[in-house]
C-alpha positions as CSV (number, residue, x, y, z in Angstrom):
1,X,4.6,17.4,12.0
2,X,1.9,15.2,10.9
3,X,0.7,12.2,12.7
4,X,2.4,8.8,12.4
5,X,-0.1,6.4,10.9
6,X,-0.4,2.7,11.1
7,X,-2.7,0.8,8.8
8,X,-3.8,-2.8,9.4
9,X,-6.7,-4.6,7.0
10,X,-5.2,-3.2,3.5
11,X,-7.7,-5.3,1.5
12,X,-10.2,-3.7,-1.3
13,X,-11.6,-0.8,1.1
14,X,-8.3,-0.7,3.1
15,X,-5.9,-0.2,0.3
16,X,-7.8,2.8,-1.1
17,X,-8.2,4.5,2.4
18,X,-4.4,3.9,3.1
19,X,-3.1,5.0,-0.3
20,X,-5.0,8.3,0.1
21,X,-3.9,9.1,3.6
22,X,-0.3,8.6,2.1
23,X,-0.8,10.8,-0.9
24,X,-1.9,13.5,1.6
25,X,1.8,13.2,3.0
26,X,1.1,11.4,6.3
27,X,4.0,8.9,7.3
28,X,2.2,5.5,6.9
29,X,3.2,2.1,8.4
30,X,1.1,-1.0,7.1
31,X,0.8,-4.5,8.4
32,X,-0.1,-7.2,6.1
33,X,-2.1,-10.4,7.1
34,X,-2.4,-12.4,3.9
35,X,-2.2,-10.7,0.4
36,X,1.1,-8.7,0.0
37,X,0.1,-6.9,-3.3
38,X,-1.8,-4.0,-1.6
39,X,1.3,-3.2,1.0
40,X,3.8,-3.6,-1.8
41,X,2.0,-0.9,-3.8
42,X,1.9,1.3,-0.7
43,X,6.0,0.5,-0.1
44,X,6.4,1.9,-3.7
45,X,4.7,5.1,-2.7
46,X,6.7,5.6,0.5
47,X,5.2,3.6,3.4
48,X,6.8,1.5,5.8
49,X,6.2,-2.4,7.0
50,X,5.4,-3.4,10.5
51,X,5.9,-7.0,11.2
52,X,3.3,-7.3,14.2
53,X,0.4,-5.2,15.6
54,X,2.9,-4.4,18.4
55,X,5.4,-2.7,15.9
56,X,2.5,-1.2,14.3
57,X,1.4,0.5,17.4
58,X,4.6,1.5,18.4
59,X,5.4,3.0,15.2
60,X,2.1,5.3,15.1
61,X,0.4,7.8,16.9
62,X,-3.1,6.8,14.9
63,X,-3.9,3.2,14.1
64,X,-6.5,2.4,11.7
65,X,-8.3,-1.2,11.1
66,X,-10.3,-2.0,8.1
67,X,-10.6,-5.5,8.6
68,X,-13.3,-8.2,7.9
69,X,-15.4,-7.3,11.2
70,X,-16.0,-7.7,15.0
71,X,-14.0,-10.8,15.5
72,X,-10.7,-9.6,13.8
73,X,-11.3,-6.3,15.6
74,X,-11.3,-8.0,18.9
75,X,-8.5,-10.1,18.2
76,X,-6.4,-7.3,17.1
77,X,-7.2,-5.3,20.2
78,X,-7.3,-8.0,22.8
79,X,-5.3,-10.5,21.8
80,X,-2.1,-11.3,22.8
81,X,0.7,-8.8,22.1
82,X,-2.5,-7.1,20.6
83,X,-3.4,-3.0,21.0
84,X,-4.5,-2.8,24.2
85,X,-1.4,-4.8,25.7
86,X,0.9,-2.0,23.6
87,X,-1.2,1.0,24.1
88,X,0.4,4.2,25.0
89,X,-1.0,7.8,26.3
90,X,-2.5,9.6,23.2
91,X,-3.0,6.9,20.8
92,X,-6.0,6.8,18.7
93,X,-7.6,3.8,17.4
94,X,-9.6,4.3,13.9
95,X,-11.9,1.4,13.3
96,X,-13.3,1.6,9.5
97,X,-14.4,-1.9,9.8
98,X,-18.1,-3.1,9.8
99,X,-18.4,-4.0,13.7
100,X,-20.1,-4.5,16.7
101,X,-21.3,-1.2,18.6
102,X,-21.0,-2.8,22.0
103,X,-17.3,-4.0,21.2
104,X,-16.6,-0.2,20.2
105,X,-18.0,1.1,23.5
106,X,-15.5,-1.6,25.3
107,X,-12.6,-0.7,23.4
108,X,-13.1,3.0,23.9
109,X,-13.7,2.3,27.8
110,X,-10.5,0.0,27.9
111,X,-8.3,2.4,25.8
112,X,-9.4,5.2,27.9
113,X,-8.3,3.5,30.8
114,X,-4.8,3.8,29.5
115,X,-4.9,7.2,28.3
116,X,-5.7,6.5,24.7
117,X,-8.8,7.0,22.3
118,X,-11.1,4.8,20.1
119,X,-13.1,6.0,17.0
120,X,-15.7,3.8,15.1
121,X,-15.5,5.2,11.7
122,X,-17.1,2.8,9.4
123,X,-17.4,3.3,5.6
124,X,-19.9,3.2,3.1
125,X,-19.7,2.8,-0.9
126,X,-17.2,0.6,-3.0
127,X,-13.6,-0.3,-3.5
128,X,-13.5,2.0,-6.5
129,X,-14.8,5.0,-4.2
130,X,-12.0,4.1,-1.5
131,X,-9.3,4.3,-4.4
132,X,-11.0,7.8,-5.6
133,X,-11.2,9.2,-2.1
134,X,-15.0,9.5,-2.1
135,X,-16.2,7.3,0.8
136,X,-18.9,8.1,3.4
137,X,-17.7,7.8,7.1
138,X,-20.0,7.3,9.7
139,X,-18.1,8.4,12.9
140,X,-18.5,7.6,16.7
141,X,-15.9,9.6,18.9
142,X,-15.2,11.8,21.6
143,X,-16.0,15.3,19.8
144,X,-12.4,16.5,20.6
145,X,-10.9,13.2,19.0
146,X,-13.3,13.8,16.0
147,X,-12.0,16.9,15.3
148,X,-8.3,15.5,15.7
149,X,-9.1,12.9,13.1
150,X,-10.9,15.0,10.8
151,X,-8.3,15.7,8.5
152,X,-7.4,12.2,8.0
153,X,-11.0,11.5,7.2
154,X,-11.3,13.9,4.8
155,X,-8.3,12.3,2.9
156,X,-10.5,9.5,1.7
157,X,-14.0,10.7,2.3
158,X,-16.5,12.5,0.3
159,X,-19.1,12.8,3.3
160,X,-18.4,12.7,6.9
161,X,-21.3,12.2,9.4
162,X,-20.3,12.6,13.2
163,X,-23.2,10.4,15.4
164,X,-21.7,11.1,18.8
165,X,-19.7,9.1,21.2
166,X,-17.9,5.8,20.1
167,X,-20.4,3.0,19.3
168,X,-22.6,5.4,17.4
169,X,-20.8,5.0,14.0
170,X,-21.2,1.6,14.0
171,X,-24.8,1.8,15.0
172,X,-25.4,4.1,12.2
173,X,-23.7,1.7,9.7
174,X,-25.7,-1.1,11.0
175,X,-28.8,0.7,10.4
176,X,-27.4,1.6,7.1
177,X,-26.8,-2.0,6.3
178,X,-30.2,-3.0,7.4
179,X,-32.0,-0.2,5.1
180,X,-29.9,-1.1,2.1
């Protein structure tokens, strides 16, 4: 049985990522913040809707974030009724956002204390590439967790680069952005 996927951040990049996960027959639950149109599209494809981050965590084995940045990630994880407060053993949180490596390391440590895992897997390329399943994923995770989520990354990634422990994916993304 495939893992149940939760997704927060269904914007230009997130919609494409979530749509490709759904096309690969993973059960997906989405959480909308502002614009309902991307979620409505996913609902037509068979997704379900969560109405809070706690509902999303409860409905999921693996939760993906593709939000604006570190501040939004921090709020979703540490805010009232957030991921950390609702975490469960075995949960995996995958952050595709462009975020802060230090925050990623802190989240990984705090989730680990609850027997959950964190992956930083920011992406490069454009929204059209997200829709086509041709993103580049820059991944930081415990090796065992990376191998577990690799099939999900393959749903939307043309290239997957594993950089090491949590925080290293976001470090690679910041270097990539600096060079670009």
